[in-house]
TIKE-233964 format. One line per 3 residues: number of its first residue (from 0); their letters; for each residue x, y, z of C-alpha. Coordinates in Angstrom, 3 decimals. Each point is the difference from the previous one (the first is absolute). Layout:
// TIKE-233964
NUM	a	X Y Z  ...
//
This chain:
// TIKE-233964
0	xxx	92.146 111.413 73.783  -1.908 0.777 3.324  -3.172 -1.326 -1.292
3	xxx	1.650 -3.174 -1.287  0.915 -0.204 3.388  -3.585 0.407 1.474
6	xxx	-1.507 -2.387 -2.337  2.804 -2.405 1.212  -0.936 0.303 3.592
9	xxx	-3.895 -0.159 -0.460  0.932 -3.799 -1.871  2.243 -0.752 3.013
12	xxx	-2.724 0.536 2.556  -2.843 -1.332 -2.141  2.291 -3.369 -0.799
15	xxx	0.201 -0.606 3.918  -3.198 1.195 1.714  -1.472 -2.006 2.543
18	xxx	-2.662 1.363 2.272  2.609 1.105 2.847  -0.834 -0.712 3.744
21	xxx	-0.353 1.999 3.150  3.320 -2.264 1.144  2.175 1.915 -2.355
24	xxx	1.957 3.100 1.072  -2.214 2.908 -0.835  2.514 2.807 0.947
27	xxx	3.515 0.769 -1.324  2.997 -1.754 2.134  1.458 2.479 2.479
30	xxx	3.493 0.487 -1.049  2.829 0.556 2.966  3.192 1.394 -1.395
33	xxx	3.540 1.091 1.704  0.550 2.934 -2.434  1.305 2.237 3.175
36	xxx	1.554 -2.871 1.744  -3.052 -0.617 2.182  -3.264 -1.961 -0.755
39	xxx	-2.571 2.347 -1.403  -3.260 -0.260 -1.946  0.785 0.786 -3.692
42	xxx	-2.681 2.577 -0.216  1.463 1.829 3.136  3.816 0.186 -1.424
45	xxx	0.816 3.431 -2.125  1.562 -1.698 -2.542  -0.378 -0.853 -3.485
48	xxx	0.286 -3.653 0.737  -1.437 -3.313 -2.383  -0.610 -2.820 2.153
51	xxx	-0.394 -3.522 -0.784  -0.975 -2.582 2.874  0.796 -3.496 0.064
54	xxx	-3.434 -1.543 -1.859  0.509 2.888 -2.914  3.724 -1.357 -0.283
57	xxx	-1.353 -3.085 -0.835  -2.705 0.665 -1.744  2.478 1.937 -2.496
60	xxx	2.410 -2.617 0.048  2.597 2.179 1.035  3.679 -2.035 -0.620
63	xxx	2.294 3.094 -0.991  0.245 3.463 0.602  -1.761 0.848 -3.431
66	xxx	-2.896 -1.319 0.961  -0.926 2.524 2.756  1.611 2.865 -2.162
69	xxx	-2.804 -0.774 -2.653  -2.532 0.762 2.924  1.473 3.372 1.509
72	xxx	-0.819 3.345 -2.058  3.064 2.080 -0.808  2.775 -2.861 0.317
75	xxx	1.333 -1.694 -2.764  2.896 -2.649 -0.479  2.239 -1.349 -2.663
78	xxx	1.535 -3.375 0.807  2.815 -0.527 -2.989  3.502 -0.754 -0.233
81	xxx	0.737 -2.526 2.712  -1.795 -1.237 2.891  1.136 2.541 2.699
84	xxx	-0.937 3.179 -2.500  -3.203 1.856 0.696  -0.997 3.886 -1.238
87	xxx	-2.488 0.880 2.863  -1.844 3.241 -0.796  -2.149 1.682 2.587
90	xxx	-1.462 3.197 -0.635  2.346 0.617 -2.488  3.088 -0.487 1.791
93	xxx	1.967 -2.871 -1.540  2.724 -2.983 0.992  2.178 -0.601 -2.877
96	xxx	2.845 -2.292 -0.444  2.743 -0.035 2.515  -2.003 2.606 2.066
99	xxx	-1.808 -0.785 3.414  -3.388 -0.211 0.259  -2.205 3.168 0.294
102	xxx	-2.128 -1.790 2.563  0.554 -1.631 3.229  -0.511 -3.632 0.147
105	xxx	-0.825 -1.558 3.208  -0.833 -3.589 0.650  -1.393 -1.065 3.656
108	xxx	1.652 3.306 1.579  3.466 -0.674 -1.980  0.886 2.742 -2.817
111	xxx	1.451 -2.028 -2.905  3.442 2.114 -0.477  0.753 -1.126 -3.871
114	xxx	-2.683 0.366 -2.925  1.066 -3.336 -1.445  -1.933 -1.930 3.059
117	xxx	-3.434 1.720 -1.167  -0.465 -2.621 -2.959  -0.067 -2.760 1.997
120	xxx	-3.040 -2.766 0.050  -2.841 1.352 2.406  -1.975 -2.673 1.815
123	xxx	-1.727 -0.922 3.407  -1.147 3.933 0.263  -2.249 1.463 2.606
126	xxx	0.641 3.939 -1.324  1.321 2.280 -2.859  -0.319 3.591 0.619
129	xxx	1.214 2.299 -2.465  0.620 3.901 1.357  -0.095 2.628 -2.480
132	xxx	2.229 3.204 0.533  2.920 0.457 2.159  0.531 -2.154 3.195
135	xxx	3.711 1.041 0.581  -1.264 1.309 3.361  -0.699 -3.095 1.304
138	xxx	1.779 -2.508 -2.514  3.012 1.619 -0.764  2.241 0.921 -3.190
141	xxx	-1.513 -1.398 -3.348  -3.408 0.457 1.242  -0.514 3.131 -2.174
144	xxx	-2.992 -1.620 -1.852  -1.500 -1.963 2.541  0.475 -3.602 1.637
147	xxx	-1.080 -3.899 -0.636  -1.006 -1.575 3.292  -0.445 -3.525 -0.441
150	xxx	-1.217 -2.170 3.346  0.418 -3.890 -0.659  -2.217 -2.277 2.055
153	xxx	0.771 -0.475 3.596  0.335 -3.459 2.080  -2.695 -1.241 1.536
156	xxx	-0.928 -1.979 3.190  -1.651 -2.759 -1.876  1.346 -2.497 -2.800
159	xxx	-0.653 1.321 -3.058  1.153 0.383 -3.619  -0.782 -0.588 -3.892
162	xxx	1.474 -1.700 -2.994  0.065 1.502 -3.617  0.465 -1.651 -3.280
165	xxx	-0.386 1.918 -3.359  1.370 0.153 -3.803  -0.865 2.218 -3.060
168	xxx	1.649 1.460 -2.986  3.666 -0.145 -0.645  0.003 -3.541 1.343
171	xxx	-0.395 1.473 3.410  0.048 -2.149 3.324  -0.290 1.889 3.335
174	xxx	-0.754 -1.268 3.680  0.090 1.207 2.961  -0.816 -1.657 3.664
177	xxx	-0.044 2.181 3.367  -0.727 -1.394 3.567  -0.245 1.801 3.410
180	xxx	-0.598 -0.939 3.542  1.040 -0.093 3.304  3.230 -1.385 1.215
183	xxx	-0.905 1.199 3.663  -3.663 0.914 0.555  -0.612 3.657 0.035
186	xxx	3.602 0.757 0.540  2.455 -1.455 -3.140  -1.861 0.104 -3.147
189	xxx	1.141 -0.599 -3.371  -0.645 0.486 -4.152  2.057 -1.440 -2.356
192	xxx	-0.841 0.150 -4.039  1.537 -0.824 -3.298  -0.691 0.998 -3.566
195	xxx	1.194 -1.469 -3.335  -0.701 0.971 -3.402  1.873 -1.404 -3.197
198	xxx	-0.960 0.687 -3.619  1.756 -0.376 -3.269  -1.109 3.602 -1.245
201	xxx	-2.235 2.070 -2.097  2.077 1.155 -3.049  1.622 -1.711 -2.541
204	xxx	3.568 -0.030 -1.220  -0.369 -0.821 -3.787  3.732 -0.199 -0.224
207	xxx	0.909 -2.442 2.646  -3.681 -1.543 -0.167  -0.471 0.489 3.881
210	xxx	-1.909 1.884 2.091  1.912 3.380 0.711  -1.331 0.946 3.781
213	xxx	0.257 -3.232 1.937  -0.767 0.547 3.856  0.518 -1.928 3.083
216	xxx	-0.501 1.252 3.510  -0.185 -1.663 3.580  -0.635 1.939 3.044
219	xxx	-0.341 -0.752 3.652  -1.193 1.980 3.130  -0.591 -0.618 3.169
222	xxx	-0.991 1.885 3.302  0.531 -1.174 3.980  -2.192 2.066 2.371
225	xxx	1.114 0.139 3.677  -2.910 1.480 2.556  1.522 -0.916 3.442
228	xxx	-2.433 2.266 1.661  -2.568 3.086 -0.638  2.754 2.621 -0.188
231	xxx	2.843 -1.960 -2.165  -0.087 -0.843 -3.664  2.472 -1.358 -2.319
234	xxx	-0.090 -1.061 -3.561  3.176 -1.632 -1.712  -0.631 -0.101 -4.167
237	xxx	2.010 -1.339 -2.639  -0.259 -0.375 -3.575  1.991 -1.276 -2.994
240	xxx	-0.954 0.088 -3.738  2.314 -1.286 -2.973  -1.127 1.091 -3.702
243	xxx	1.244 -1.420 -3.114  -1.012 1.522 -3.280  0.619 1.828 -3.361
246	xxx	1.135 3.522 -0.225  0.755 2.819 -2.617  -3.383 -0.773 -2.219
249	xxx	0.430 2.976 -2.103  -0.314 0.997 -3.565  2.084 2.579 -1.604
252	xxx	-2.088 1.963 -2.400  3.008 1.323 -1.900  1.110 -3.276 -0.847
255	xxx	0.219 -0.918 -3.785  -1.521 -3.243 -0.555  -0.128 -2.471 -2.966
258	xxx	-3.180 -1.541 -1.057  0.659 -2.925 2.008  0.264 1.955 2.970
261	xxx	3.622 0.059 0.924  2.101 3.037 -0.139  1.341 1.031 -3.204
264	xxx	3.968 0.208 0.483  0.265 2.576 -2.574  -1.495 2.276 1.776
267	xxx	-1.185 -1.223 3.598  -0.867 3.281 1.582  -1.978 3.285 -1.217
270	xxx	0.029 2.455 2.617  -2.008 2.175 -2.547  -3.014 -1.826 0.894
273	xxx	-2.618 1.823 1.809  -1.091 -2.139 3.404  -3.488 -1.199 0.366
276	xxx	-1.604 -0.848 3.223  -3.028 -1.411 -1.622  2.444 -2.448 -2.190
279	xxx	-0.594 -3.589 1.429  1.966 -3.031 -0.614  -0.551 -2.845 1.855
282	xxx	2.521 -2.608 -1.557  3.537 -0.188 0.471  3.098 -0.707 -2.087
285	xxx	2.963 0.683 2.398  2.767 -2.719 -0.011  -0.347 -0.345 3.933
288	xxx	-2.558 -0.071 2.191  0.360 2.121 3.186  1.079 -1.607 3.088
291	xxx	-1.141 1.600 3.384  1.030 -1.313 3.637  -1.203 1.413 2.941
294	xxx	-0.492 -0.988 3.713  -1.257 2.069 2.984  0.325 -0.713 3.573
297	xxx	-1.183 1.630 2.907  -0.529 -0.210 3.834  -1.493 2.712 2.486
300	xxx	-0.834 -0.041 3.781  -2.765 2.452 1.063  -0.513 0.359 3.737
303	xxx	-2.731 1.925 1.749  -0.775 0.917 3.935  -2.686 1.597 1.259
306	xxx	0.940 2.635 2.688  -3.351 0.747 0.647  0.154 3.712 -1.000
309	xxx	1.330 -0.813 -3.335  1.860 -3.223 -2.118  3.503 0.046 -0.517
312	xxx	0.948 -1.849 -3.048  3.229 -1.512 -1.700  0.445 -1.231 -3.552
315	xxx	3.569 -1.465 -0.974  0.182 -1.394 -3.574  2.606 -1.343 -2.200
318	xxx	-0.727 -0.957 -3.664  2.190 -0.716 -3.105  -0.895 0.328 -3.633
321	xxx	2.513 -1.547 -2.666  -1.112 -0.056 -3.739  2.147 -0.638 -3.295
324	xxx	-1.829 0.576 -3.477  1.605 -0.123 -3.346  -0.476 -0.884 -3.490
327	xxx	0.048 1.108 -3.599  0.938 3.580 -0.166  -1.754 2.523 -2.230
330	xxx	-1.299 -0.396 -3.020  -1.261 -2.828 1.615  0.067 -1.760 -2.942
333	xxx	2.357 -2.761 -2.062  3.042 0.616 -2.318  2.868 -1.691 -0.863
336	xxx	1.824 3.548 -0.787  1.299 1.482 3.190  0.890 4.154 -0.498
339	xxx	1.556 2.131 2.105  -0.202 3.422 0.751  2.548 1.919 -1.897
342	xxx	2.689 1.349 2.624  -1.745 -1.900 2.908  0.033 -3.516 1.300
345	xxx	-3.894 -0.410 0.366  -2.126 -1.756 -2.225  -2.827 1.373 -2.273
348	xxx	-1.381 -3.580 -0.788  -0.903 -2.647 1.822  2.221 0.190 2.981
351	xxx	-0.942 -1.406 3.546  -0.979 2.206 2.912  0.143 -1.204 3.512
354	xxx	-0.649 1.385 3.795  0.805 -1.371 3.414  -1.765 1.325 3.258
357	xxx	0.954 -1.113 3.401  -1.454 2.135 3.117  0.200 -1.127 3.397
360	xxx	-2.182 2.952 2.621  -0.334 -0.207 3.693  -2.353 2.209 1.707
363	xxx	-1.444 1.166 3.350  -2.793 1.896 1.081  -1.144 0.900 3.407
366	xxx	-3.612 1.576 0.453  -2.075 1.072 3.183  -3.793 0.365 -0.762
369	xxx	-2.555 1.571 2.397  -3.510 -1.672 0.846  -2.628 0.269 -2.744
372	xxx	-2.467 0.729 2.558  0.712 3.907 0.648  -0.239 3.166 -1.707
375	xxx	3.291 0.605 -0.344  1.927 -2.706 -1.662  3.766 0.062 -0.876
378	xxx	2.973 -1.880 -1.300  3.696 0.282 0.408  2.821 -2.197 -1.552
381	xxx	3.482 -0.119 -1.778  1.223 -2.185 -2.774  3.182 -1.364 -1.288
384	xxx	1.004 -1.531 -3.334  3.285 -1.502 -1.507  0.431 -1.323 -3.253
387	xxx	2.790 -1.875 -1.781  -1.091 0.213 -3.813  2.598 -1.147 -3.011
390	xxx	-1.643 0.318 -3.636  1.789 -0.575 -3.462  -0.783 0.504 -3.547
393	xxx	1.463 -1.641 -3.089  0.245 0.153 -3.637  1.760 -3.397 -1.599
396	xxx	0.918 -1.483 -3.002  -2.897 -2.007 -1.253  1.282 -2.764 -2.234
399	xxx	-2.769 -2.771 0.678  1.427 -1.805 2.385  -1.909 0.683 3.142
402	xxx	-0.316 2.976 2.328  2.349 -0.068 3.401  -0.934 1.037 3.396
405	xxx	2.294 3.107 0.743  0.093 1.098 3.295  3.179 1.850 1.408
408	xxx	2.481 -0.816 -2.770  -0.310 0.223 -3.664  -0.035 -2.969 -2.212
411	xxx	3.429 -0.249 -1.576  0.928 0.412 -3.925  0.253 -3.927 -0.115
414	xxx	-3.339 -0.532 1.593  -3.553 -1.416 -2.284  -1.299 3.665 0.702
417	xxx	2.953 2.543 0.221  -0.805 3.222 2.211  0.102 3.343 -1.933
420	xxx	-1.125 2.202 2.683  -0.388 -0.264 3.623  -1.385 2.432 2.673
423	xxx	0.110 -1.022 3.281  0.045 1.500 3.441  -0.777 -0.471 3.789
426	xxx	-2.280 1.980 2.295  -0.003 0.126 3.449  -3.188 2.150 0.963
429	xxx	-0.845 1.188 3.622  -3.293 1.755 0.845  -1.489 0.929 3.279
432	xxx	-3.416 1.945 0.743  -1.878 1.299 2.598  -3.820 0.711 -0.005
435	xxx	-3.000 0.797 2.284  -3.743 0.693 -0.747  -2.924 1.287 1.857
438	xxx	-3.934 -0.280 -0.777  -2.142 2.169 2.412  -3.730 0.343 0.180
441	xxx	-0.721 3.327 0.089  -3.709 -0.450 -0.030  -2.040 -3.106 -0.500
444	xxx	-0.413 0.858 -3.616  3.366 1.488 -0.435  3.668 -1.857 -0.213
447	xxx	3.280 1.436 -0.306  3.300 -1.406 -0.849  3.912 0.672 0.131
450	xxx	2.517 -2.089 -1.252  3.885 0.707 -0.475  2.646 -2.646 -0.832
453	xxx	3.614 0.820 -0.971  2.017 -2.391 -2.169  3.722 0.252 -0.822
456	xxx	1.472 -2.463 -2.450  4.124 -0.158 -0.107  0.814 -2.124 -3.350
459	xxx	3.691 -1.140 -0.769  0.552 -1.452 -3.693  3.641 -2.058 -0.278
462	xxx	0.732 -0.416 -3.933  0.970 -3.181 -1.076  3.690 -0.042 -1.416
465	xxx	-1.230 -1.939 -2.892  -2.107 3.048 -1.209  0.445 0.274 -3.786
468	xxx	-1.163 4.035 0.148  0.105 2.609 2.637  2.317 -0.084 3.067
471	xxx	0.858 -3.709 0.721  0.770 -0.640 3.825  -1.548 3.789 0.861
474	xxx	-1.963 0.528 3.123  -3.061 2.386 0.280  -1.791 1.125 2.573
477	xxx	-3.411 1.911 0.500  -2.464 0.849 2.493  -3.697 0.676 -0.566
480	xxx	-2.318 1.327 2.730  -3.440 1.307 0.197  -2.595 0.869 2.419
483	xxx	-3.650 -1.272 -0.695  -2.993 1.633 2.133  -3.419 -0.638 -0.990
486	xxx	-2.950 1.825 1.413  -3.972 -1.150 -0.012  -3.255 1.171 0.945
489	xxx	-2.737 -2.523 -0.372  -3.940 1.216 0.843  -2.848 -2.639 0.713
492	xxx	-2.860 2.281 -1.937  -2.306 -2.461 1.144  -0.185 -4.032 0.896
495	xxx	0.039 -0.868 -3.846  2.814 2.470 -1.339  3.444 0.932 1.147
498	xxx	1.969 2.659 -1.433  3.810 0.768 0.179  2.666 1.940 -1.355
501	xxx	3.948 -0.488 0.415  3.460 1.798 -1.448  3.473 -2.061 0.128
504	xxx	3.326 -0.606 -1.389  1.318 -3.161 -0.824  3.440 -0.674 -1.526
507	xxx	1.726 -3.005 -1.734  3.759 -0.285 0.811  2.996 0.894 -3.003
510	xxx	2.066 -2.577 -0.975  3.061 -0.722 -2.184  -0.386 -1.202 -3.557
513	xxx	2.573 -2.414 -0.765  3.620 1.677 -0.216  0.959 0.593 -3.442
516	xxx	-3.705 0.178 -1.605  -0.337 3.707 -0.351  3.596 -0.373 -1.870
519	xxx	-1.341 -2.716 -2.446  -3.125 1.583 -0.639  1.687 3.084 -1.275
522	xxx	2.337 -1.860 -2.062  -2.878 -1.170 -2.004  -1.998 3.180 -0.134
525	xxx	-2.505 -0.438 3.061  0.780 3.306 2.086  -1.055 1.431 3.363
528	xxx	0.667 -3.389 1.835  2.069 0.321 3.525  1.376 -2.596 1.918
531	xxx	-1.646 1.318 2.984  -3.818 0.321 0.168  -1.533 2.717 2.119
534	xxx	-2.746 -1.019 2.831  -3.658 0.655 -1.197  -2.763 1.724 2.028
537	xxx	-3.520 0.219 -0.328  -2.375 2.536 1.536  -3.638 -0.684 -0.031
540	xxx	-3.344 1.591 1.188  -3.190 -2.178 0.028  -3.679 0.258 0.658
543	xxx	-2.320 -2.966 0.190  -3.221 -1.640 1.803  -1.068 -3.559 0.777
546	xxx	-3.724 -0.571 0.328  -2.049 -3.030 0.913  -3.890 0.220 -0.890
549	xxx	-2.894 -2.855 -0.362  0.554 -1.306 3.179  3.555 -0.729 -0.789
552	xxx	-0.974 -2.038 -3.322  1.714 3.427 -2.029  3.517 0.821 0.384
555	xxx	1.762 3.047 -1.617  3.123 1.726 -0.006  1.905 2.794 -1.745
558	xxx	2.463 2.742 0.209  1.981 2.718 -2.189  3.730 0.830 0.241
561	xxx	2.942 2.134 -1.525  3.289 -1.510 0.475  3.534 1.877 -0.886
564	xxx	2.947 -2.166 -0.545  3.571 1.241 -0.097  2.456 -2.161 -1.726
567	xxx	-2.219 -2.781 -0.999  2.042 -3.002 -1.041  -0.229 -1.290 -3.499
570	xxx	1.746 -3.161 -1.487  2.136 0.784 -3.726  1.276 -3.265 -1.777
573	xxx	2.840 0.309 -2.179  -0.416 -3.658 -2.033  3.470 0.129 -1.596
576	xxx	2.012 -0.050 3.354  -3.163 -1.760 2.217  0.238 2.705 2.225
579	xxx	-3.217 0.507 2.435  0.312 3.597 1.312  -2.272 2.230 1.931
582	xxx	-0.377 3.895 -0.377  -1.732 2.653 1.964  -2.924 1.953 -1.634
585	xxx	0.354 3.104 1.948  -3.511 1.005 0.336  -3.324 -1.758 -0.568
588	xxx	-3.689 0.651 0.783  -2.321 -2.262 0.909  -3.901 0.275 0.510
591	xxx	-2.771 -2.292 -0.074  -2.363 -2.025 2.316  -1.457 -3.256 0.801
594	xxx	-4.086 -1.429 0.419  -0.463 -3.671 1.278  -3.318 -1.613 0.998
597	xxx	-1.688 -3.171 1.184  -3.539 -0.849 0.232  -1.941 -2.970 0.902
600	xxx	-2.770 -0.581 -2.290  -1.586 -2.663 1.163  1.204 -2.626 2.504
603	xxx	2.900 -1.306 -1.831  0.089 2.177 -2.571  3.043 2.501 0.285
606	xxx	1.057 2.779 -2.691  2.986 1.877 0.348  2.280 2.544 -2.048
609	xxx	2.679 2.546 0.259  1.270 3.025 -2.109  3.282 1.766 0.367
612	xxx	0.940 3.055 -2.252  3.358 1.502 -0.072  1.003 3.018 -1.986
615	xxx	3.915 0.409 -0.229  2.229 2.703 -1.350  4.092 0.265 -0.276
618	xxx	0.326 3.983 1.211  3.934 -0.344 -0.074  1.928 -2.731 -1.664
621	xxx	3.931 1.375 -0.264  1.126 -3.149 -1.870  -2.353 0.771 -2.961
624	xxx	-2.028 3.637 0.476  -2.262 -1.035 -3.033  -1.545 -2.427 2.010
627	xxx	-1.525 2.664 2.308  -3.940 -0.220 -0.323  0.077 -3.901 -0.880
630	xxx	-1.611 -2.409 2.029  2.054 -2.006 2.558  1.157 -3.462 -1.042
633	xxx	-1.692 -3.030 1.052  -2.908 1.837 1.165  -3.265 -1.087 -1.216
636	xxx	-2.744 2.743 -0.547  -2.642 -2.424 1.697  -0.877 -2.996 1.427
639	xxx	-3.246 -1.540 0.672  -1.218 -3.341 1.383  -3.470 -1.424 0.621
642	xxx	-1.537 -3.303 0.369  -2.890 -1.924 1.750  0.289 -3.424 2.094
645	xxx	-2.946 -2.332 0.628  -0.187 -2.978 2.692  -3.116 -1.854 -0.123
648	xxx	-1.520 -1.529 2.930  0.592 -3.456 0.609  -1.259 -2.147 -2.826
651	xxx	-1.708 -3.187 0.879  1.472 0.745 3.681  3.466 -1.143 -1.570
654	xxx	2.070 2.897 -2.119  -0.192 3.541 -0.741  0.722 1.183 -3.388
657	xxx	2.490 3.101 -0.441  0.313 1.991 -3.163  2.128 3.278 -0.148
660	xxx	0.751 2.414 -2.923  2.632 2.383 0.373  0.901 2.907 -2.658
663	xxx	3.483 2.265 -0.013  0.495 2.897 -2.024  3.451 1.579 -0.064
666	xxx	-0.204 3.446 -1.760  2.586 1.156 -2.314  3.502 0.453 0.798
669	xxx	3.313 1.141 -0.925  3.441 -1.737 0.673  2.580 2.820 -0.581
672	xxx	0.394 3.691 0.771  -0.130 0.901 -4.040  -3.446 -1.677 0.173
675	xxx	0.832 -1.396 -3.114  -2.528 -2.924 -0.132  -2.677 -0.767 2.286
678	xxx	-1.859 -3.452 0.793  -3.755 0.386 -0.807  -2.404 -0.757 2.775
681	xxx	-0.288 -3.885 1.095  -3.404 -1.671 0.593  0.918 -3.381 1.826
684	xxx	-2.889 -2.598 1.320  0.094 -2.864 2.435  -2.725 -2.500 0.625
687	xxx	-0.116 -2.346 2.902  -2.431 -2.944 0.522  -0.033 -2.018 3.089
690	xxx	-1.690 -2.401 2.176  0.354 -0.405 3.732  -1.236 -2.302 2.815
693	xxx	-2.530 1.644 2.154  1.937 -1.238 2.810  3.179 1.611 -1.180
696	xxx	1.907 -3.311 -0.076  0.831 0.232 -3.684  -0.227 2.266 -3.038
699	xxx	0.897 -0.294 -3.908  0.393 2.889 -2.404  1.162 1.205 -3.398
702	xxx	1.438 3.408 -0.365  0.681 1.821 -3.331  2.010 3.103 -0.344
705	xxx	0.173 2.005 -3.111  -3.050 -2.033 -0.952  -0.274 2.142 -3.440
708	xxx	3.760 -0.999 -0.605  0.817 3.715 -0.536  3.863 0.176 -1.548
711	xxx	1.913 2.762 1.403  3.363 1.084 1.452  0.583 -0.514 3.476
714	xxx	2.826 2.596 -0.357  1.343 2.557 -2.584  3.698 1.403 0.574
717	xxx	1.209 3.123 -1.787  1.944 -0.905 -2.959  -2.733 -2.885 -1.208
720	xxx	0.764 -2.705 2.453  -3.325 -2.045 1.126  -1.288 -2.792 1.680
723	xxx	-3.290 -1.328 -0.761  -2.788 -0.982 3.234  -1.331 -3.275 0.651
726	xxx	-2.874 -1.258 -2.713  -3.085 -1.669 1.636  1.086 -1.892 2.762
729	xxx	-2.192 -2.946 1.274  0.368 -1.335 3.612  -1.933 -2.538 1.838
732	xxx	0.226 -1.130 3.418  -1.578 -2.284 2.859  0.302 0.707 3.984
735	xxx	-0.514 -2.105 2.465  -0.388 1.231 3.792  0.410 -1.639 3.394
//
């Protein structure tokens, strides 16, 4: 496996070798990060932090969250089911359906409060940071696994911009335009960008003779920066995106199929067939193409004022996420015979399934941050968040006439898609927090840091009167709270090497399952489900190093850690009632480490790589004691990425040739607590070939992801529900800058 990679890297470098000139960079680019709420060199931050600069983002063709996750050790992501869903796993702490993220996601200093925002299209970026380990002391609840910090490009004092156009596999067309400049020179600056993607899809529905997974997204983002004097600055940021596409692109492995691929009406479902995480089917026979409609809107205002001894800042934000998805229910096939589960109103074949989500959130943060140029540095602040969240989940009678968008009221028996089961609830959540941290240079070589944050999350669930199970009209209340301390020591062993150690606690707030899921799950034999999900706590100890050698031509960082998790949230899907429920795994221990390196082999030639290892063990699980000793679900044992990029000197003083090779390994992983089936390791290769104008006014490139067309499942859900991962995808892009 590695030997093939080495051969490919040598081929890549040889293909593009042109005698380099002294004019090209001969050291690695210095990386400035904001992991601790202030600007610092990456080398001096005692956190396991993977950072990508603007040049690296553009070179790697990062368009979606999965693109930079593939360059980050010990982090993986599953994107399946619908546009907003993503199962992010970081150091073994996992996000699952209907749960909140295990990381804080912060865009331009504004925290995203809904995980359905994470999977937006990414463009016009300046920097991406992925922090591993508990970051709750600074970023609050749900940052128990880490934080993702995304910084977009800032407005400029001179008029500039770019226009992209491209296309690719699945009949894709994409375009992008960005413009930036002054409204009032030196005082009022703007930046405005838009991005559009449209494709028919990558998978075929052989029954309907259509693509199964169409996708269309339009996104707009703008930033207005006001600089009235040297002390005051204000940033007004707004963004909007609308996504339309397919959903529920699953196969049920227990479906009985006829020779023509359709479901056998005489024996539609066989639950005795064992699931297989490596069994891949990339064509579909469902009688409906899933529908997904998502809109995201956000407005934020960030104001900072320099008080000389410190800077006071305020961040106010409003955002709204609305998404509906629905389509053919399990077993995701086609038959004209509909059969009810005896004694119930639920289908066991060819039903419809839908979910509707509507979330509005308002947040406010105020912080006071000391100056950087002093041995004692500190920060103190407070945070407030109010969230209004409505969610409904349904199954319906799929008679082939279409899928209705069910939101707050079930569809009646005379409709084209009568609702069979309905679970809906409105949630009013109020979160408050206070935080403080101190960094002190005890000696020129020794820095000690202490941070503490206390979060309190009060949740109220109003159950819909239309619920078909549980307690219609009930009101449920719960409060979750946790102190999150973190202590860090960093020692400068030499001018090239920093050593650090840390200990901290993070937590993910508890929540409610949809009222009635516990009762419905028990009715079909799934026990241990509760309507209330307890909060999750993770305690992590870590030691690591960061070094830079060979006159800053080689950088290496590494760490080892141990995390003990209480009540790790796990997802259970009950297909017969289309129920998506959370249950806690009482005790999980995670041990592992990361190693990252980047080297400048010659001017223009970079090699890079990262290794992440996580050993997970279930130590207590009340729902199923036989699972003790098993691997935790959704946790790859290992991730590995490596690559090389070469940019030639100008050829004929006109253009440069750019080539890049990427390799990604996702190690073996189980998807359920029973460890019933594991997905084998997945090896993926990406290749980029391009040209760019020597003056930087234009570039053109072709990017191939999954070059070897590896077929594997993006997700396996316990019980035999699988969604295939994308095949080979080719995209070409041309950019003109001004």
